[in-house]
VEXKOLRO-407361 format. One record per residue: x, y, z of N, C-alpha, C, O in turn. Coordinates in steps of 0.1 Angstrom, whole numbers, plus 5000, padded with zeros to 4 digits. Atoms other than C-alpha are relative to their C-alpha. Example, Ala and Ser with C-alpha at 12.3 -4.5 7.8 and 13.67 -1.06 7.14 Angstrom:
residues 2
500949885000512349555078500950125000501950125007 499149895000513749895071499250115008499750225009 
end
This chain:
residues 113
499950095012844243759026501549974999502450064999 498650045001847443569021500550034986499750054977 499449985013849843618992499649894990499349924979 500550115008848843278979498650024995498349994983 501349975004845243378979499950114989499150104980 499949895010846043698960500549944987499949984976 499550065013848043498934498949914994498849914981 501050095006845143248930498950094994498450054983 501049915006842643538924500550064987499850074977 499449945012845043698900500149904989499849944977 499950105010845543378881498649974994498449964982 501450025005841743318879499550114992498850094982 500549895007841043668867500750034987500250104978 499249975012843843688841500349884991500549904979 499750125008844443328830501549984999502049894993 498550015000848243388835500449915011499949925023 499650094989849943108854501450025004501949945013 498749984996853443238856500050085014499850205014 500149944987853643308894501050105002500850205010 498949904999856943498891499550134994499750245000 500549885007855343748867498950065008498950185010 501149954993852143778887500550065014499950165018 499549954988854143828919500650144998500550235006 499449875003856044108903498950114998499150225003 501149915002852744278893499450035014499050145017 500549984986851444228929500950095008500450185015 499049924992854644378943499950154995500050245003 500149875006854344678919498750075005498850195009 501249954995850744728929500150045015499650145019 499849984985851544698966500950125003500550205012 499249894997854344948964499450134996499650235003 500749885004852145198946499050045012498950165015 501049974989849545168974500850055013500350145019 499249954989852245199001500550144999500450225008 499649865003853645508985498950105001499250215006 501149904998850245668984499550015014499250125019 500550004986849245559019500950065010500550125020 499049954990852445659036501050094992502250054990 499249925008853845949016501350065007502250105000 498949944992856146069044500849905008501649945017 499450104992857245739058500849904991500349874980 499350105007859845489046500149875008499949875020 499850124993860545129054498849915002498949815008 501350084999856945009051500049904988500149944977 500050105010856744679032498749924998498549844989 501350085000853244549040498950094996498750195002 501349925004850044669023499049985011498849865015 501150014990847344739049498949904995498649904983 501050105004844644469049498950064992498450004982 501249945006841944709038500350034985499450064977 499749975014843844769005500549884992500949894981 499550125007844644408996499249974987499749924977 500950025012841644378972500450104989500550064977 499649905010842744698955501449964994501649984982 498750045005846244558952499849894989500549904979 500350105010844844258933499450074987499750034976 500649935011842644488911501150084992501050074979 499049935007845644698902500949914993501349934981 499150105007847744388894499349954988499949934978 500850055012844944268871500150104989500250074977 499949895010844944608854501450004993501550014981 498750005005848744588850500349884991500949894980 499850125008848644228836499250034987499749994976 500849975012845944348811500750104991500550094979 499249915008848344618799501349954995502050014988 498850065004851144378794500250014985499449974977 499749995014852844458761499550134994499950174983 500549875004851144798758500150105011499350195012 499949924988852444968788500050164998499350235005 500049855003853045318772498950054991498950164987 501049975010850045308750499050115005498550105016 501049894997847845628750498849994991497750044995 501250025009845645548720500349894990501449884985 499950105009845045248699498649974994497749945001 501350035007842245198673500349894990501149914981 499850105010841944878654498749924999498149875009 501250075002838844718639498850045009498149965014 501049954991836544938659500249995015499450025023 499650014986838344868692500950125003501950144996 499349884996839545188709500649975014499949935023 499350014987842145168737500850135003501550184995 499349884996843345468756500349975015499449935023 499650024986845245448789500150135007500750235001 500049874992844945718816501450055002501750175002 498649974998848645708823500849884996500349774993 499150105004851645508815500249905011500849795009 499950094989851545348849498649975006497749954998 501350024994848745298874499250135000499750235005 500849885000845945538869499650065014499449985023 500349944987845245788897498649965004498349965016 501450034996841545688896500049875008499149855016 500050134992842545338909500650035014500249955023 499449974987844545498938499250105008499650135019 500849904993841745738948499549945014499450025023 500550064988840545488974501150005012500749975023 498950014990843945498992500150145007500350245001 500049884992843845759020501450025006501949935014 498649974994847345909028500050025015499150095020 499849984985848445899064501050115002502150114997 499249884997849746229076499850035015498650035019 500149964986850446339111500750145002501650174995 499449874997851246679126501149965010500949905020 498850034991854746659141499850065014499450185015 500149944987854846709178501350085002502450044998 498949924998857146989189501049935009500649875019 499050064991860446869204500350105011500450225009 499749924988861246989239501550015001502249905002 498649984999864747129241500450015015499650035024 499649994986866847129273499850145006499650155018 500249864995866447509276498650025004498350105013 501449984997862647479276499549915012498549945018 500450094989862547199302500450055014501650085016 499749944987862347329338500849915009501249955020 
end
């Protein structure tokens, strides 16, 4: 899915048309996915294709929390709002499987015949 397609979906689902703002939320969501998927690797900037839908879902969640980012409980006129965390809930990132590898032993000059 292209970035333009993700922005179009995000616009349709949220009603927000400010593409700079939406791009910022997509970037935040993408970085959270990358950090979870590659906990021991740096320099990765592209979200794997299989997590792009999740990236949009997280961005929609973040747009929905706009203006109430740190809210943990809000009750008004019978409406109750509680957020799992001040950021992206762990429940949304459960689908991301971290990549971890067993390091291969390095062969030193003394061990090489």
